[in-house]
N, C-alpha and C positions, 0 to 999 in steps of 0.2 A: 449455589449445591446444600444440601442436607446429607450430616453426618448421621451418619445410620449404627447402632451396634454389627451390624454385617461388614459394611465399611473399614469401620474402626477394627474387627477380623481381618478382611482382609491384606489390608497396611500393618495391621502387625504380624501378619504370614509374612505377606513381600519384603520386610525389612529387616525380618532375620533370617531371609534365604542365605545372602553371603556370609553373613556370622555362621548360618549351621553348615553350610561347607568346606568356609575356613576353621572352623570345629573338625568335621570330620579327615581334612588334611592334615589337624595336627593331631589328631590319632593312630592316623595308620604312619607317621613317621615318627611321632614316641616310641609306637609297637614295636614298628620294623626295627628301627637301631636301639632298642633298649635288647629286644632279641638277639639280632646281628652280636651285638658287642657283650653279652652277657652281662649286661649292666646292674647291678642289685640294688643299687640307688635310685632308680630311676625305671626300674622294672615293670611298679605298679600305674607310673605316672598317666598313661594312656586309662588306665580303668577311673583313676580319678575325673578327666576330662568328660568321657562315658557318663559317668553321673550324675555331674554338673549339667552335659546335654540334656541327659535323661529326667532330669527331675523342671529344668526350665520348661521344655517344651511344653508341656501341660500349661503350665504359669500360662504361655503367652497365648495359649488355644483358645482355653477356656475359662482364665478367672473371671472376667467379664461376665460369666454366669452362675458361674458357682465360684461365690470366694474365696471357701476356703482350699482350692485348691493354692491362693499364697498361702498356703501354709507350707509349700513343697519347694518358700526361699530359702528356709535353715535347713534342711540336708541338703541341700545346693553349697551356700557356701558353708557347711562341716566340708563337703569336698572340696571348695576353693581351700580349708584350713587343710588339708593331709595333702593338699600338690603342694602350700608351700610349707608342708613339715619337710614336704621329703625334698625339697631344695634344700633348706638347711642344718637336714641333717644332709646332706651331700656336703654343706659349704662348710659343718664342720668338719668332718674326715679328710678333707682336702686340707684344710689349714690343721689336722695334725700330722699332718707328715711331709 
């Protein structure tokens, strides 16, 4: 079997399908939950996940062809940091009660 750029792209897409589906589920759950409960602490968590996926998907699809696309991992990491800060600030608020 010869591994080509095309087969690597197809494999990259296939292995990320379950990850993307799970991500969509998590986005929907966070959005609904925060909206229903009026949760200020986690109200923007869904957006951090959307941004994370939004920056990651082009990397999976085109990083082999356009190396600079890999730079999108920087804002993806910033979205992760925002996610952690949301959780950390919520934890601090709960501990003060």
